[in-house]
C-alpha positions as CSV (number, residue, x, y, z in Angstrom):
1,X,61.3,97.6,128.2
2,X,62.7,96.8,131.7
3,X,65.3,94.0,132.4
4,X,63.7,91.1,133.9
5,X,65.5,90.1,137.2
6,X,64.8,86.3,136.5
7,X,67.2,86.5,133.5
8,X,69.9,87.8,135.7
9,X,69.8,84.6,137.8
10,X,71.1,82.7,134.7
11,X,74.4,84.4,134.8
12,X,75.7,81.9,137.4
13,X,75.1,79.1,135.1
14,X,76.6,80.6,132.2
15,X,79.5,81.3,134.3
16,X,79.8,77.7,135.3
17,X,79.6,76.6,131.6
18,X,82.3,78.9,130.8
19,X,84.4,77.6,133.6
20,X,84.1,74.2,132.0
21,X,84.5,75.5,128.5
22,X,81.0,74.6,127.4
23,X,80.1,78.1,125.8
24,X,81.1,81.4,124.8
25,X,79.6,84.7,126.1
26,X,79.3,86.3,122.7
27,X,76.7,83.8,121.8
28,X,74.8,84.1,125.0
29,X,72.0,86.6,125.3
30,X,72.7,87.1,129.0
31,X,75.9,89.1,127.8
32,X,73.6,91.7,126.1
33,X,71.0,92.4,129.0
34,X,72.3,96.0,128.7
35,X,70.3,96.4,125.4
36,X,67.0,96.0,127.4
37,X,67.8,98.8,129.7
38,X,65.1,101.6,129.2
39,X,67.7,104.2,128.6
40,X,69.3,102.3,125.8
41,X,65.8,101.4,124.4
42,X,64.9,105.1,124.4
43,X,68.0,105.9,122.6
44,X,67.4,103.0,120.0
45,X,63.8,104.5,119.3
46,X,65.2,108.1,119.2
47,X,67.8,106.9,116.7
48,X,65.0,105.3,114.5
49,X,62.8,108.5,114.8
50,X,65.7,110.8,113.8
51,X,66.6,108.4,110.8
52,X,63.1,108.7,109.6
53,X,63.2,112.7,109.9
54,X,66.5,112.5,108.2
55,X,65.2,110.5,105.2
56,X,62.6,113.0,104.7
57,X,64.7,116.1,105.0
58,X,67.7,115.0,103.1
59,X,65.7,112.6,100.6
60,X,67.4,114.3,97.5
61,X,70.9,113.8,98.8
62,X,70.4,110.5,99.9
63,X,69.0,109.1,96.7
64,X,71.8,110.9,94.7
65,X,73.9,108.0,94.9
66,X,76.1,106.2,92.2
67,X,78.3,103.3,92.4
68,X,81.9,104.4,92.9
69,X,83.0,102.9,89.5
70,X,80.1,104.4,87.4
71,X,81.0,107.3,85.2
72,X,78.3,109.6,87.0
73,X,80.1,109.2,90.4
74,X,82.2,112.2,91.4
75,X,85.4,112.3,93.0
76,X,84.0,112.8,96.6
77,X,82.0,110.3,98.4
78,X,78.3,110.9,99.1
79,X,78.3,111.2,102.9
80,X,74.5,111.5,103.1
81,X,73.9,108.1,101.6
82,X,76.9,106.5,103.5
83,X,75.9,107.8,106.8
84,X,72.2,106.9,106.1
85,X,73.1,103.4,105.2
86,X,75.4,102.9,108.2
87,X,72.9,104.2,110.5
88,X,70.3,102.0,109.3
89,X,72.4,99.0,109.7
90,X,73.3,99.7,113.3
91,X,69.8,100.5,114.4
92,X,68.4,97.3,112.7
93,X,71.2,95.4,114.5
94,X,70.1,97.0,117.7
95,X,66.6,96.1,117.3
96,X,67.4,92.7,116.3
97,X,69.6,92.1,119.3
98,X,66.6,93.5,121.5
99,X,64.2,91.1,120.1
100,X,66.6,88.3,120.6
101,X,67.4,88.8,124.0
102,X,63.6,89.5,124.9
103,X,62.8,86.1,123.4
104,X,65.5,84.6,125.5
105,X,64.1,86.3,128.6
106,X,60.7,85.0,127.8
107,X,62.1,81.6,127.3
108,X,63.8,81.5,130.4
109,X,60.7,82.7,132.4
110,X,58.7,80.0,130.8
111,X,61.6,77.5,131.5
112,X,61.6,78.6,135.2
113,X,57.8,78.1,135.4
114,X,58.0,74.8,134.0
115,X,60.8,73.5,136.4
116,X,59.5,75.3,139.6
117,X,58.6,73.3,142.6
118,X,55.0,71.9,142.9
119,X,52.6,74.6,144.5
120,X,52.7,72.6,147.9
121,X,56.5,72.8,148.0
122,X,56.9,75.7,150.3
123,X,54.4,74.6,152.8
124,X,56.2,71.3,153.0
125,X,59.6,73.2,153.2
126,X,58.1,75.2,156.1
127,X,57.1,72.0,158.1
128,X,60.5,70.2,157.3
129,X,62.4,73.4,158.4
130,X,60.3,73.6,161.7
131,X,61.0,69.8,162.5
132,X,64.8,70.2,161.8
133,X,64.9,73.3,164.1
134,X,63.1,71.4,166.9
135,X,65.5,68.3,166.4
136,X,68.6,70.6,166.6
137,X,67.5,72.4,169.7
138,X,66.0,69.3,171.5
139,X,69.1,67.3,171.0
140,X,71.5,70.2,171.9
141,X,69.9,70.8,175.2
142,X,69.3,67.2,176.0
143,X,72.8,66.0,175.3
144,X,74.4,68.8,177.3
145,X,72.0,68.1,180.2
146,X,73.2,64.5,180.1
147,X,76.9,65.6,180.2
148,X,76.2,67.8,183.1
149,X,74.6,64.9,185.0
150,X,77.8,62.9,184.5
151,X,80.0,65.8,185.1
152,X,78.4,66.4,188.6
153,X,78.8,62.7,189.8
154,X,81.7,62.0,192.2
155,X,83.8,59.0,192.6
156,X,82.1,57.8,195.7
157,X,78.7,57.6,193.7
158,X,77.2,54.2,193.7
159,X,78.1,52.7,190.5
160,X,74.3,51.8,189.9
161,X,73.7,55.5,189.6
162,X,76.6,56.2,187.3
163,X,75.8,53.2,185.1
164,X,72.2,54.5,184.9
165,X,73.3,58.1,183.9
166,X,75.9,56.8,181.6
167,X,73.3,54.6,179.8
168,X,70.9,57.6,179.6
169,X,73.7,59.7,177.9
170,X,74.3,56.7,175.5
171,X,70.7,56.3,174.5
172,X,70.4,60.3,174.1
173,X,73.4,59.9,171.9
174,X,71.9,57.3,169.9
175,X,68.6,59.4,169.6
176,X,70.9,62.4,168.3
177,X,72.5,60.1,165.6
178,X,69.0,59.2,164.6
179,X,67.9,62.7,164.3
180,X,70.9,63.7,162.1
181,X,69.5,60.9,159.8
182,X,66.0,62.4,160.0
183,X,67.4,65.8,159.0
184,X,69.2,63.9,156.1
185,X,65.9,62.5,155.3
186,X,64.4,65.9,155.0
187,X,66.9,67.1,152.7
188,X,66.3,64.0,150.5
189,X,62.4,64.5,150.4
190,X,63.1,68.2,149.4
191,X,65.1,67.2,146.5
192,X,62.7,64.3,145.7
193,X,59.7,66.6,145.8
194,X,61.2,69.1,143.4
195,X,62.4,66.2,141.2
196,X,58.9,64.5,140.9
197,X,58.6,65.1,137.1
198,X,62.3,63.9,136.7
199,X,62.0,60.3,138.1
200,X,61.9,57.6,135.5
201,X,60.4,55.0,137.5
202,X,59.8,53.7,141.1
203,X,63.1,52.0,141.2
204,X,64.8,55.2,141.7
205,X,66.3,55.4,145.1
206,X,67.6,58.5,146.8
207,X,70.5,58.4,149.4
208,X,72.2,60.9,151.6
209,X,75.3,60.9,153.8
210,X,77.6,63.2,155.8
211,X,81.4,63.0,155.3
212,X,83.4,64.5,157.8
213,X,86.6,66.8,156.6
214,X,90.0,65.8,158.2
215,X,92.9,68.1,157.7
216,X,96.5,67.2,157.6
217,X,97.8,70.7,157.7
218,X,96.9,74.1,159.3
219,X,95.7,74.9,162.9
220,X,92.9,72.3,162.8
221,X,95.2,69.5,161.4
222,X,95.2,65.9,162.9
223,X,97.6,65.8,165.8
224,X,100.1,62.9,167.1
225,X,97.3,61.7,169.1
226,X,95.5,61.1,166.0
227,X,98.0,58.7,164.5
228,X,95.6,55.8,164.5
229,X,92.8,57.7,162.7
230,X,95.5,59.0,160.2
231,X,96.3,55.6,159.4
232,X,92.7,54.4,159.0
233,X,92.2,57.3,156.7
234,X,95.2,56.6,154.6
235,X,93.9,53.0,154.3
236,X,90.4,54.1,153.4
237,X,91.7,56.5,150.7
238,X,94.6,54.5,149.5
239,X,93.2,53.8,146.1
240,X,92.6,57.4,145.4
241,X,95.8,58.8,146.9
242,X,99.4,59.4,145.7
243,X,101.6,58.9,148.6
244,X,102.9,60.4,150.8
245,X,99.5,62.1,151.4
246,X,100.8,65.0,153.5
247,X,103.0,65.9,150.5
248,X,100.3,66.3,148.0
249,X,96.9,66.9,150.0
250,X,95.4,69.2,152.4
251,X,93.3,66.3,154.1
252,X,90.5,63.7,153.5
253,X,86.7,63.5,153.3
254,X,85.7,60.4,155.0
255,X,82.7,58.2,156.1
256,X,84.3,56.1,158.9
257,X,81.0,54.7,160.0
258,X,77.4,54.6,158.6
259,X,75.5,56.6,161.6
260,X,75.3,59.6,159.3
261,X,73.8,57.8,156.2
262,X,70.0,57.1,155.1
263,X,68.1,56.1,152.1
264,X,64.5,56.3,150.8
265,X,64.6,52.5,150.8
266,X,63.3,52.6,154.2
267,X,60.2,54.4,155.7
268,X,62.2,55.2,158.8
269,X,65.7,57.0,158.7
270,X,67.8,53.9,159.2
271,X,71.4,53.7,158.4
272,X,72.4,52.9,154.8
273,X,74.5,49.9,154.0
274,X,77.7,51.8,153.0
275,X,81.2,50.7,153.3
276,X,83.7,53.3,155.0
277,X,85.6,55.4,152.4
278,X,87.8,58.3,152.1
279,X,88.9,60.8,149.4
280,X,91.9,63.2,149.4
281,X,91.6,67.0,148.6
282,X,93.7,69.8,148.5
283,X,92.7,73.6,148.6
284,X,94.4,76.9,147.9
285,X,93.9,78.2,151.4
286,X,96.3,75.6,153.0
287,X,98.3,74.3,150.3
288,X,100.5,71.1,150.9
289,X,104.2,71.2,149.8
290,X,103.5,69.5,146.2
291,X,99.7,70.0,145.8
292,X,97.5,68.2,143.4
293,X,95.5,71.2,141.9
294,X,92.6,69.1,140.5
295,X,90.3,67.6,143.1
296,X,87.9,64.5,142.3
297,X,84.5,65.9,141.4
298,X,81.8,65.6,144.3
299,X,82.7,65.7,147.9
300,X,86.7,66.4,147.4
301,X,85.8,69.5,145.2
302,X,83.2,70.8,147.7
303,X,85.6,70.5,150.5
304,X,88.4,72.3,148.4
305,X,86.3,75.2,147.3
306,X,83.7,75.6,149.7
307,X,81.0,75.6,147.2
308,X,78.5,73.0,146.1
309,X,79.8,70.3,143.4
310,X,77.2,68.6,141.0
311,X,77.6,65.5,139.1
312,X,75.1,65.1,136.4
313,X,76.6,61.6,135.6
314,X,79.4,59.8,137.5
315,X,81.2,59.3,134.0
316,X,81.9,63.0,134.5
317,X,84.1,62.4,137.4
318,X,86.3,60.0,135.2
319,X,86.4,62.6,132.3
320,X,87.2,65.5,134.7
321,X,90.1,63.7,136.3
322,X,91.2,62.5,133.0
323,X,91.7,65.9,131.5
324,X,93.3,67.2,134.6
325,X,97.0,68.1,134.9
326,X,98.0,65.5,137.4
327,X,96.7,62.2,136.3
328,X,97.9,59.3,138.0
329,X,97.4,56.0,136.3
330,X,96.6,53.9,139.3
331,X,94.2,56.3,140.8
332,X,92.4,56.7,137.4
333,X,91.9,53.1,136.9
334,X,90.6,52.8,140.8
335,X,88.0,55.8,139.9
336,X,86.9,53.9,136.7
337,X,86.5,50.7,138.8
338,X,84.7,52.4,141.6
339,X,82.3,54.4,139.5
340,X,81.7,51.5,137.1
341,X,78.7,50.5,139.4
342,X,76.2,53.3,139.0
343,X,73.4,51.4,140.6
344,X,73.9,53.3,143.9
345,X,75.1,56.7,142.7
346,X,74.7,58.0,139.4
347,X,74.2,61.6,140.1
348,X,75.5,63.5,143.0
349,X,75.2,66.9,144.8
350,X,77.8,67.6,147.4
351,X,77.0,70.5,149.8
352,X,79.7,71.9,152.1
353,X,79.0,72.8,155.7
354,X,81.2,75.9,156.5
355,X,82.1,76.7,160.1
356,X,81.1,80.2,160.8
357,X,83.9,80.8,163.1
358,X,86.9,79.5,161.0
359,X,85.4,79.8,157.7
360,X,86.5,76.3,157.0
361,X,84.5,73.5,155.6
362,X,83.9,70.9,158.2
363,X,81.2,68.5,156.7
364,X,80.0,67.6,153.3
365,X,76.3,66.5,152.8
366,X,76.2,64.4,149.7
367,X,72.5,63.7,148.1
368,X,72.6,61.2,145.3
369,X,70.4,58.8,143.5
370,X,70.7,55.9,141.2
371,X,69.5,57.9,138.0
372,X,71.2,60.5,136.3
373,X,70.4,64.2,136.1
374,X,69.5,65.0,139.8
375,X,67.4,68.1,140.3
376,X,65.9,68.4,136.8
377,X,69.1,67.6,134.8
378,X,71.0,70.2,137.2
379,X,69.0,73.0,136.3
380,X,67.6,73.8,139.8
381,X,71.2,72.8,141.6
382,X,72.1,76.5,142.2
383,X,68.6,77.4,143.5
384,X,68.5,74.3,145.8
385,X,72.1,74.8,147.1
386,X,70.9,78.2,148.4
387,X,67.5,76.9,149.6
388,X,69.0,74.0,151.6
389,X,71.5,76.3,153.5
390,X,69.4,76.6,156.6
391,X,69.0,72.7,156.8
392,X,72.6,72.2,156.4
393,X,73.4,74.8,159.0
394,X,71.3,72.9,161.5
395,X,72.9,69.7,160.7
396,X,76.4,71.3,161.0
397,X,75.5,72.5,164.7
398,X,73.8,69.3,165.7
399,X,76.9,67.4,164.6
400,X,79.3,69.8,166.2
401,X,77.3,69.5,169.5
402,X,77.7,65.6,169.0
403,X,81.4,65.8,168.8
404,X,81.9,68.3,171.5
405,X,79.7,66.3,173.9
406,X,81.7,63.0,173.2
407,X,84.9,64.9,174.1
408,X,83.5,66.4,177.2
409,X,82.3,63.1,178.5
410,X,85.7,61.5,178.2
411,X,86.9,64.2,180.6
412,X,84.4,63.3,183.4
413,X,85.3,61.1,186.3
414,X,82.2,58.9,185.7
415,X,83.6,58.0,182.1
416,X,86.6,56.5,183.8
417,X,84.6,54.6,186.3
418,X,82.5,53.3,183.6
419,X,85.7,52.4,181.6
420,X,86.8,50.5,184.8
421,X,83.4,48.8,185.0
422,X,83.4,47.7,181.4
423,X,87.1,46.4,181.8
424,X,86.2,44.4,185.0
425,X,83.1,43.0,183.3
426,X,85.3,42.0,180.2
427,X,87.8,40.4,182.6
428,X,85.0,38.4,184.4
429,X,83.6,37.3,180.9
430,X,87.1,36.1,179.8
431,X,87.5,34.2,183.0
432,X,84.1,32.6,182.6
433,X,84.7,31.7,179.1
434,X,88.0,30.2,180.2
435,X,86.2,28.1,182.9
436,X,83.5,27.0,180.5
437,X,86.2,25.9,177.9
438,X,88.1,24.1,180.8
439,X,84.8,22.3,182.0
440,X,84.1,21.2,178.5
441,X,87.7,19.8,178.0
442,X,87.4,17.9,181.3
443,X,84.2,16.3,180.2
444,X,85.7,15.3,176.8
445,X,88.8,13.8,178.7
446,X,86.5,11.9,181.2
447,X,84.5,10.5,178.3
448,X,87.7,9.5,176.3
449,X,89.0,7.7,179.4
450,X,85.7,5.6,179.7
């Protein structure tokens, strides 16, 4: 009997359970896959045939057996009988083991069929991927074209032209933000389509967002020019952070605004109503001076390990932190308070986007819902995490383009002129408001004198 490759796929799940202390390899059939190897099976059957032949050839010697304490027993052991019984026990055990592993294999195959995506899933997947590819390519070309237009404008260019070109760039940037949300919406639909049989009722809402990774140490760390951003991150992550943050953490994962958020609550990929938030994390590749070894499950763990992090129920986040080596009472209390409301997020899948050049995690895609057991109670998380890689790759590419374009625009002369125009308009607005206020006060004084 040949080893079925489908059962080998279960090894990752077993390793994950072992990591969390949820099982022992000695009790898991995956450990004994070797017994189904054709060569091993041939040896077992050959041993059974040899035992049968031995029973016929040495029948007299084998049955000439007396209990050791009986008077008929001699001083020497009957090795024919002893060897035969031992061989029967071993061969019987191997047959039983083979049957157990084979049944587990069949059970896993049936389970895989029952939890497989719908028959139309792969067509749907292909359509969504084509759309995501087109969005990524279209926005990348369009954004850089808008930047080139601005970069080519000189200071003596009419302000109307510069304003028009800059507005075109801003409109394209808004379109790019929207298309990131459309790609997030595709990720949600792919999860939801696979999860069809695992949705309790119509009130289940799926959401997705992207958290950016900010590092405090290393070559890509925030610099002195980012002091304001660092202060903001510390404020957003204050309730989950032990200060000083640079002493204990590698960085933060954060949502500064809601441009990269969406939900199935709306038909269009509109922004989700989410408050800015940040979580600290520390990883082994760039350790802070006094690292906190255990990260909060979800986005912080994914940022640290570069591997997806799955939360079946948000109560696991509290339990995991409670059992860690570096529990802080204040952080624990804040975690309990934050996750006490599971009407928004009750099950979470955090997917890291890794930069191919540096090998570091740059973004985290979070997909979550207000019902526990996302992706068939977690059975298909490993499969989906591999399946969604092309989508998260496109997401990372588009978001990097957006970041690079914003930096490039700041260096153009057109952007400086636009800043001057905005400052002038703001000054005019302030003066106009002051004049209006003065006029209103004059009218009040005039009426008072009457």
